[in-house]
C-alpha positions as CSV (number, residue, x, y, z in Angstrom):
1,X,-14.1,41.0,-10.4
2,X,-12.6,39.6,-13.6
3,X,-9.3,38.9,-11.8
4,X,-11.2,37.1,-9.1
5,X,-12.9,34.8,-11.6
6,X,-9.6,34.0,-13.3
7,X,-8.0,33.1,-10.0
8,X,-11.0,31.0,-9.1
9,X,-10.8,29.1,-12.4
10,X,-7.0,28.6,-12.0
11,X,-7.5,27.3,-8.4
12,X,-10.2,24.9,-9.5
13,X,-8.3,23.6,-12.5
14,X,-5.2,22.8,-10.3
15,X,-7.3,21.1,-7.7
16,X,-9.4,19.1,-10.1
17,X,-6.3,17.9,-12.0
18,X,-4.6,16.4,-8.9
19,X,-5.6,12.9,-7.9
20,X,-4.8,12.0,-4.3
21,X,-4.4,8.6,-2.7
22,X,-8.1,8.6,-1.8
23,X,-8.7,8.1,-5.5
24,X,-6.6,4.9,-5.6
25,X,-7.9,1.6,-4.2
26,X,-5.5,-1.3,-3.7
27,X,-5.8,-5.0,-3.5
28,X,-2.9,-7.2,-2.4
29,X,-2.5,-10.8,-3.2
30,X,-0.4,-13.0,-0.8
31,X,1.2,-16.3,-1.7
32,X,-0.5,-19.4,-0.2
33,X,2.6,-20.0,1.9
34,X,5.9,-18.5,2.7
35,X,8.9,-20.3,4.2
36,X,10.7,-19.0,7.3
37,X,13.8,-17.1,6.2
38,X,12.4,-16.4,2.7
39,X,11.4,-13.0,1.4
40,X,7.7,-12.3,1.7
41,X,6.5,-10.8,-1.7
42,X,3.0,-9.8,-2.5
43,X,1.3,-8.6,-5.7
44,X,-0.3,-5.1,-5.4
45,X,-3.0,-4.1,-7.8
46,X,-3.8,-0.4,-7.7
47,X,-7.0,1.0,-9.2
48,X,-7.5,4.6,-10.1
49,X,-11.1,5.6,-9.3
50,X,-10.9,9.1,-10.9
51,X,-11.0,10.7,-14.3
52,X,-7.4,12.0,-14.1
53,X,-4.0,10.5,-13.6
54,X,-3.1,9.3,-10.1
55,X,0.3,8.3,-8.8
56,X,1.8,6.3,-5.9
57,X,5.1,7.3,-4.5
58,X,5.0,6.2,-0.9
59,X,3.6,3.1,0.7
60,X,3.7,1.5,4.1
61,X,4.0,-2.3,4.6
62,X,4.2,-4.8,7.4
63,X,3.2,-8.1,8.9
64,X,1.3,-9.1,12.1
65,X,1.0,-12.5,13.6
66,X,0.9,-14.7,16.7
67,X,4.6,-14.9,17.4
68,X,5.4,-18.1,19.2
69,X,1.9,-19.5,18.5
70,X,0.1,-17.8,21.4
71,X,-2.4,-15.0,21.5
72,X,-0.4,-13.1,24.1
73,X,2.6,-13.0,21.8
74,X,1.4,-10.8,19.0
75,X,4.3,-9.8,16.8
76,X,4.3,-6.8,14.5
77,X,7.0,-6.3,11.9
78,X,6.6,-2.8,10.5
79,X,5.2,-0.6,9.3
80,X,8.1,-0.1,7.0
81,X,8.2,2.7,4.4
82,X,8.4,1.9,0.7
83,X,9.4,5.0,-1.3
84,X,9.7,5.0,-5.1
85,X,12.2,7.4,-6.7
86,X,9.8,7.6,-9.7
87,X,6.1,7.6,-8.9
88,X,3.9,4.8,-10.3
89,X,1.4,6.5,-12.5
90,X,-2.1,5.1,-13.1
91,X,-4.2,6.4,-16.0
92,X,-7.8,7.5,-15.4
93,X,-10.1,4.6,-14.6
94,X,-7.3,2.1,-15.0
95,X,-5.2,-0.2,-12.8
96,X,-1.5,-1.3,-12.5
97,X,0.0,-4.3,-10.9
98,X,3.4,-4.6,-9.3
99,X,5.4,-6.8,-6.9
100,X,6.3,-5.6,-3.4
101,X,8.7,-7.2,-0.9
102,X,7.1,-6.8,2.5
103,X,9.9,-8.6,4.4
104,X,13.3,-9.6,3.2
105,X,13.3,-12.5,5.6
106,X,10.2,-14.1,7.2
107,X,10.7,-14.4,11.0
108,X,11.0,-17.8,12.6
109,X,8.6,-16.6,15.3
110,X,5.8,-16.9,12.8
111,X,6.4,-20.5,11.9
112,X,3.2,-22.6,11.7
113,X,0.9,-19.6,11.9
114,X,-1.2,-17.5,9.6
115,X,0.3,-14.0,9.3
116,X,-1.6,-10.8,8.3
117,X,0.2,-8.7,5.7
118,X,-0.8,-5.1,5.4
119,X,0.0,-2.5,2.7
120,X,-1.3,1.1,2.5
121,X,-0.7,4.3,0.6
122,X,0.9,7.4,2.3
123,X,0.5,9.9,-0.6
124,X,-2.5,11.7,1.0
125,X,-2.3,15.5,1.6
126,X,-0.6,16.0,4.9
127,X,1.1,12.6,4.7
128,X,-1.5,10.6,6.5
129,X,-2.4,7.0,5.5
130,X,-4.7,6.6,2.5
131,X,-6.4,3.4,1.3
132,X,-4.8,0.1,2.1
133,X,-5.6,-3.6,2.3
134,X,-4.6,-6.9,3.9
135,X,-4.1,-10.5,3.0
136,X,-3.2,-13.7,4.9
137,X,-0.3,-16.1,4.4
138,X,0.6,-19.4,6.0
139,X,4.2,-19.4,7.3
140,X,5.9,-22.8,7.1
141,X,9.1,-23.9,8.8
């Protein structure tokens, strides 16, 4: 019985000390405009909603928009993986901010449209998508 209690406490201690992506909320901030052919960079603000350290190592990112300016021509660029060799650690009840390049070159098919940028976390158990967010940017020629 004593061994069982010790194992239970060890199991609980390990599981309580691990913060998953569900504990991290993100906001993304798009620029007001982006020029065709220019990189599309966003600011990501990640909030740790738990009482222990959380980390981000893998994200997904992409852009959706009306390619060619028609509803029938929805274009999707992504989702693309973003993997950091060193995880971004967030202290308990704290936040961090960092820049993320979503596209290295904004497609000309999105000129004169509003594009929807999406970013999400993939650090959940089992590798499924965690919390994410979107923002809008005007694409100019």
